[in-house]
TORBATI-330933 format. One record per atom (N, C-alpha, C): residue in three letters; x, y, z. Coordinates in steps of 0.05 Angstrom, whole numbers, padded with zeros to 5 digits, always signed. Layout:
N
AlaXYZ;...
END
This chain:
57
Met+00107+02749+01961;Met+00112+02735+01986;Met+00087+02719+01994;Cys+00064+02730+01990;Cys+00039+02715+01998;Cys+00037+02689+01982;Glu+00046+02688+01958;Glu+00044+02664+01942;Glu+00061+02642+01955;Trp+00084+02650+01966;Trp+00102+02631+01980;Trp+00087+02619+02004;Phe+00074+02636+02020;Phe+00059+02626+02043;Phe+00037+02607+02034;Gln+00023+02614+02013;Gln+00001+02597+02003;Gln+00012+02570+01994;Thr+00034+02570+01980;Thr+00046+02544+01971;Thr+00055+02528+01994;Ala+00069+02540+02013;Ala+00079+02526+02037;Ala+00056+02515+02053;Ala+00035+02531+02056;Ala+00011+02522+02072;Ala-00002+02498+02059;Gln-00004+02499+02032;Gln-00016+02476+02018;Gln+00001+02451+02021;Gln+00027+02454+02025;Gln+00045+02432+02029;Gln+00046+02423+02058;Gly+00030+02436+02076;Gly+00028+02427+02103;Gly+00044+02442+02124;Asp+00058+02464+02117;Asp+00074+02478+02136;Asp+00057+02494+02156;Pro+00057+02487+02182;Pro+00040+02501+02201;Pro+00047+02530+02205;His+00073+02537+02203;His+00081+02565+02206;His+00070+02581+02183;Ala+00070+02570+02159;Ala+00059+02584+02136;Ala+00029+02588+02139;Lys+00016+02567+02150;Lys-00013+02569+02154;Lys-00020+02592+02173;Ala-00005+02593+02195;Ala-00009+02614+02215;Ala-00003+02642+02203;Ser+00019+02643+02188;Ser+00027+02669+02175;Ser+00006+02678+02155;Leu-00004+02659+02140;Leu-00025+02665+02120;Leu-00051+02674+02135;Gly-00057+02661+02157;Gly-00080+02671+02173;Gly-00076+02699+02183;Ala-00052+02706+02191;Ala-00046+02733+02200;Ala-00049+02753+02178;Arg-00040+02745+02154;Arg-00042+02763+02131;Arg-00071+02768+02124;Tyr-00088+02747+02125;Tyr-00116+02751+02119;Tyr-00130+02768+02141;Glu-00120+02765+02165;Glu-00132+02781+02187;Glu-00125+02811+02184;Thr-00100+02817+02177;Thr-00092+02845+02176;Thr-00095+02857+02148;Gly-00098+02840+02127;Gly-00100+02850+02100;Gly-00072+02856+02088;His-00051+02846+02099;His-00024+02851+02090;His-00018+02833+02066;Gly-00018+02844+02042;Gly-00013+02829+02017;Gly-00037+02815+02005;Val-00058+02814+02020;Val-00084+02802+02011;Val-00106+02819+02022;Gly-00130+02814+02013;Gly-00153+02827+02025;Gly-00159+02817+02053;Arg-00171+02833+02069;Arg-00178+02824+02096;Arg-00203+02806+02094;Ile-00199+02781+02101;Ile-00221+02762+02099;Ile-00220+02745+02125;Ala-00237+02753+02144;Ala-00237+02740+02170;Ala-00241+02710+02169;Pro-00259+02699+02153;Pro-00262+02670+02153;Pro-00236+02655+02144;Lys-00222+02667+02125;Lys-00197+02654+02116;Lys-00176+02657+02137;Ala-00176+02679+02152;Ala-00157+02683+02174;Ala-00161+02661+02195;Phe-00186+02658+02203;Phe-00193+02638+02223;Phe-00186+02610+02213;Gln-00191+02604+02187;Gln-00185+02578+02176;Gln-00155+02573+02177;Gly-00139+02593+02170;Gly-00110+02590+02170;Gly-00100+02584+02198;Tyr-00110+02600+02218;Tyr-00102+02596+02246;Tyr-00110+02568+02256;Arg-00135+02560+02249;Arg-00146+02535+02259;Arg-00129+02511+02248;Lys-00122+02512+02222;Lys-00107+02490+02210;Lys-00079+02489+02223;Ala-00067+02512+02228;Ala-00040+02513+02240;Ala-00042+02503+02269;Glu-00063+02510+02283;Glu-00067+02502+02311;Glu-00069+02471+02312;Glu-00084+02460+02293;Glu-00087+02431+02292;Glu-00060+02416+02289;Gln-00041+02430+02278;Gln-00014+02418+02275;Gln+00005+02427+02297;Gly-00006+02440+02318;Gly+00010+02446+02341;Gly+00025+02472+02341;Ser+00017+02491+02323;Ser+00030+02517+02322;Ser+00023+02534+02346;Ala+00043+02541+02362;Ala+00038+02557+02386;Ala+00028+02585+02378;Val+00038+02596+02356;Val+00029+02622+02346;Val-00001+02621+02341;Ala-00010+02601+02327;Ala-00038+02598+02320;Ala-00055+02594+02344;Gln-00045+02579+02364;Gln-00060+02574+02388;Gln-00066+02600+02403;Asn-00048+02619+02401;Asn-00052+02645+02414;Asn-00071+02663+02399;Glu-00075+02658+02374;Glu-00092+02675+02357;Glu-00120+02664+02353;Thr-00124+02638+02357;Thr-00150+02626+02353;Thr-00167+02628+02378;Pro-00192+02639+02375;Pro-00209+02642+02398;Pro-00219+02616+02408;
END
């Protein structure tokens, strides 16, 4: 499942970017890597993702 999110995020899907950020934050399916979580949220936020806007400090 994580590979799908990575592929979709690379293709520009903001929901996938936010979901990938959440996975890196929680370690669900990937290792917990805070900088990657922040990066995923930030990129999704830049594309207008409401989910990411709530997660990005």
